[in-house]
C-alpha positions, 0 to 999 in steps of 0.5 A: 500499500502506498503511503502519501504525505498531505502537506500545507504550504502556507506559513511557518515550516509544517511537521507532518508524519515526523517530517519537516516540510519547507516553507515556500510561502510568501516568496521571490522567484528571481527578482534581483536574483534573476541575474544569477541566470548567467555565469557573468553576473555580479553576485555579491552585488545583487545578493548583499546583506542590505538587501537580504536584511530588507527582504527579511524585514518585509516577511519575505520567506523563501527565494527561488533562484533560477540558475542557468545551466550554462553557469554549472553545466559542462557538456563534455563532462556533464557529471562534474560541475564547472568549477570556475562557478560553483564555488562562487555560487555556493558561498555567495548565493546559496550559503548567504541566502540560507544563513539569512534564514531564507528557504532556497529553491534552486531552479535549473534554469535554461539553456543547457549550453551557452548557445541557442537559448532555452528553445534549443535546450528543450528541442535537445531533450525532446529529441534526445540529440547528442544524449541530452537527456542522460547528460541532464540526469548526470548533471542533476546527480552532480548538483545533488552530490554537491548541495545535498549537505544543506538542511532538507528543510531549507534547501529545495531542488527544482528539476526544470523550469517551464518545459515544453516541446513544439513537437506533438510526438515528443510532448510528453517527454518531460514526463518520463525525463523528470521521472528518471531524474527523480529516481536518480536523485532518490537513489543518493538522497532521499531527504530533500524535497524535489519540484516537478513541473508539467508541460508549460501551458497557462491554459492548464496550469502546466498540467494540473488542470483540464484547461481554462474554462471555456478556452478553445483547444481543450482536447490538447489536455490529453497531451499535457495533463500531468501523471503524477510521479511515484516518489515522496517529497515532491511538490508540484509547480505551476506558473501563473500569468493569466490573462496574459493580455492584461498582465503584460499590458505595455509590453512591446514584443513582436508588436503584440501586448503593445497595442493593449492598454487601459484594460481594467481588473476586474473586467466589465462587459465591453471593456475589451472591445478596444483590443480590436484596434488600429495596429492590432489586427487579428490578434485582438480578435483572438485574445478577446476571449481572455478578458471579454464575456465572449470569445471571438472568433473561435469560441461562442460559449460565454466566459465569465469576466475576469475577476475574482470568481474566474481567477478562483475556478481556475486555481482551484483546479490546481488545488483539486489536483494536489488533493486528489493525488495527496501532493503539495502544490506551489506557485513558483512564478506569478505576477501582474507587471507594471509597465509604462502604458500598462495596467493602471495601479488600482487594477494592479493592486486589485489583481494581486490582492485577489490572487494572493487571497486565492492562493491562501484560501487553497493553502498554495505556497507562492513566489512572485516574479518580477525582474525590476524588483518584486513589491519593491523599488530597488534602485536608488541612483543605481544602488541596490543597497538602498531598497525602498518598498511600496508598502501598499503593494507589498501588503496586497502581495501578501507580505508586510511592511516590517511594522 
């Protein structure tokens, strides 16, 4: 008979069945630490005592550190970590964060090598070109062997960031790969918690949900639903960037999101009509389903407008996955971004208020992403050692003002 561990990731460290569960709540994902993504970063500047103390003061309890595999991976010898970077990463970043009292999530971010970016990394794994999967497995064994002496209550390992594949026949590769990596790790470490992630797809909460209610292409779930891995101490992760046409307003990438502005939260009937505007073309019509009560032109089914009810109905599916499979759920990334010409401040505060309240309702831990400074104004004349905090914003994001 299988034994399962029901885990609550909400406030302080939990003791369940004699086991300590890492505290992954009230966290930052990336933030100033996003610069650890590449090996040439100034780690000491970005992970300085004043900044860490400021984060502790506002109630940050966990930090997700996305480390590019380029930092530690060596294609010619994947079982040996890059000696030029491992000591610095350990002493300047990981150890310093742990000594400051944070729970640390060490995330294996892409790319696998220094060329081609994340697309080529996932393509290599999907096709298993040049033995990429075995190399990735050896790489992870090397990471575990190096870091496993750290407190399993405070250091968590995230196997892979936002896996995906554009090849239909290989879309399920990630589940077999993660299962193999987990089994490899369990042969040398049974104590640390591991984060596993489904194929990246916002409409299915990365494989934890059937798909967003009313959204076209529901049949794709048969390729991306997450089959639970049979191992202990696993945390199932999803990222939340919905609806992207709302939270990325003002971002001018490929002339897509740049044509959206003034979309409020909560939404109201007709508020998205302006999406079909000069310069938007078909993009506006396709994206209307995200905000408006009826998706055009593909979907005739009426949708609930974006607000507390709709957001709750989607995130609840992730919580139900956890309850059904007796596993903890964690939102590893999520944010509503403030950009010039983007979402207005009141709508952003309302959105974050609803998001955090829903996560707390379902006892889902969370780390929030914002490369420009989550919940804070980090830069003062270019000096990251003097952070200034937006007290109302951090309150809405589930933190506190240190009082």
